[in-house]
C-alpha positions in Angstrom: 42.4 -157.2 64.6 40.6 -154.1 66.0 43.8 -152.0 65.9 44.4 -152.7 62.3 40.8 -152.0 61.4 41.1 -148.6 63.3 44.3 -147.8 61.4 42.7 -148.6 58.1 39.7 -146.4 59.0 41.9 -143.5 59.9 43.9 -143.8 56.6 40.6 -144.1 54.7 39.2 -141.0 56.4 42.3 -139.0 55.7 42.1 -139.9 52.0 38.4 -138.9 51.6 38.8 -135.7 53.6 41.5 -134.4 51.3 39.3 -132.1 49.0 39.9 -128.9 51.1 43.5 -129.8 51.4 45.7 -130.2 54.4 46.8 -127.3 56.6 50.5 -128.1 55.7 52.3 -125.9 53.3 51.9 -127.1 49.7 54.9 -127.4 47.3 55.1 -123.8 46.3 57.3 -124.6 43.3 54.3 -126.2 41.6 51.9 -123.4 42.5 50.9 -120.5 40.2 48.6 -117.5 40.7 45.0 -118.3 39.9 43.8 -116.7 36.7 41.5 -113.6 37.0 38.4 -115.6 36.1 39.1 -118.0 38.9 39.9 -115.3 41.4 36.6 -113.6 40.5 34.7 -116.9 40.9 36.2 -117.6 44.3 35.3 -114.1 45.4 31.7 -114.6 44.2 31.4 -118.1 45.8 32.8 -116.9 49.2 30.5 -113.8 49.1 27.4 -115.9 48.3 28.0 -118.6 50.9 29.1 -116.1 53.7 26.1 -113.9 53.1 23.9 -117.1 53.4 25.9 -118.1 56.5 26.4 -121.5 54.7 30.0 -122.5 54.7 30.6 -126.0 56.1 31.8 -125.7 59.7 31.5 -121.9 59.8 29.9 -122.4 63.2 33.4 -123.2 64.5 34.3 -119.5 64.0 31.2 -118.4 65.9 31.6 -114.8 67.2 34.7 -114.2 65.1 34.4 -111.5 62.5 38.0 -111.6 61.3 38.4 -114.8 59.2 41.4 -116.1 57.4 41.1 -117.6 53.9 43.9 -120.0 53.0 45.8 -118.4 50.2 46.6 -121.6 48.4 44.5 -124.2 46.7 46.8 -127.2 46.9 44.8 -129.7 44.8 44.4 -127.1 42.1 48.0 -125.9 42.4 46.8 -122.3 42.5 47.5 -119.3 44.7 44.8 -116.7 45.6 45.4 -113.0 45.8 43.4 -110.2 47.5 41.1 -110.0 44.4 39.6 -113.3 45.6 38.4 -111.8 48.9 34.9 -110.4 48.9 33.6 -107.6 51.1 30.9 -109.1 53.3 29.2 -107.1 56.0 30.1 -108.5 59.4 33.4 -110.1 58.2 36.9 -109.0 57.8 38.6 -111.5 55.5 42.4 -111.8 55.0 44.7 -114.2 53.2 46.8 -116.6 55.3 49.2 -119.2 54.0 49.2 -122.7 55.4 52.7 -122.2 56.8 51.6 -118.9 58.5 48.5 -120.7 60.0 50.8 -123.5 61.3 53.3 -121.0 62.7 50.5 -119.1 64.5 49.1 -122.3 65.9 52.5 -123.3 67.2 53.3 -119.9 68.6 50.0 -119.6 70.5 49.6 -123.3 71.2 46.1 -123.0 69.9 44.3 -124.1 66.8 44.0 -121.6 64.0 40.8 -121.6 61.9 40.6 -120.6 58.3 38.3 -121.0 55.3 39.7 -123.4 52.8 38.8 -123.3 49.1 40.1 -125.6 46.4 39.5 -127.2 43.1 37.5 -124.4 41.4 36.1 -125.6 38.0 34.4 -123.3 35.6 32.7 -124.7 32.5 30.8 -122.0 30.7 27.9 -120.9 32.9 28.4 -123.8 35.4 31.0 -124.0 38.1 32.0 -125.9 41.2 34.3 -125.3 44.2 35.2 -127.0 47.4 34.6 -124.8 50.5 34.9 -125.4 54.2 36.5 -124.3 57.4 39.8 -126.0 58.3 42.2 -125.7 61.1 45.9 -125.8 61.8 46.6 -127.5 65.2 49.8 -126.9 67.2 52.5 -129.3 66.2 53.5 -130.3 69.7 50.0 -130.6 71.1 49.7 -134.3 70.4 46.2 -133.6 69.0 44.9 -135.5 66.1 42.8 -133.3 63.8 39.4 -134.8 63.5 37.8 -131.8 62.0 36.4 -130.4 59.5 33.7 -130.5 56.9 34.1 -129.4 53.3 31.6 -129.3 50.6 31.5 -129.2 46.8 29.3 -126.2 45.9 27.6 -125.9 42.5 27.0 -122.5 40.9 25.4 -121.2 37.8 26.1 -117.9 36.1 23.2 -115.7 35.0 23.9 -112.3 33.4 27.2 -111.4 35.1 26.9 -113.0 38.5 27.2 -116.5 40.0 24.3 -118.0 41.9 24.5 -121.0 44.3 22.6 -124.1 43.1 23.4 -126.8 45.7 25.9 -128.7 47.7 26.6 -131.8 45.6 29.0 -133.5 48.0 29.8 -133.0 51.7 32.8 -134.7 53.4 33.4 -134.6 57.1 36.1 -136.1 59.2 
């Protein structure tokens, strides 16, 4: 009985922790480049939350100034380009595909951290986006990924910039 309860719990956790998307490569055939408006919003959201040092699980990258940003938003079926990366003092951001993260984790037999963004939604002067730090674990390590937190951030636009309002949802595994 306990084993089946544990299995159900693991399946349930994997389902609710999906907003930031898995580290596995998405079906690239269904993906398209995010529109300029979305790229600009992702850039503003990342800049705002990195400057505030307020990205879920950013503490996992403590001491690291070079941070990867996953180049895909699997649930939104969108691809990010360099235009989505802000310049934030103290950080060097670069795009990394899920496949590249997994290959690096396997090659070095070590987890690879990256910022995951997904499901941007812009409705006039209001917008939301899922943000968090995720990780690719080595395939042959036998490890089960029980990390990370992701949050749904709400933003409002005033004049020509986006301002953080609040975290409306936080999901941790």
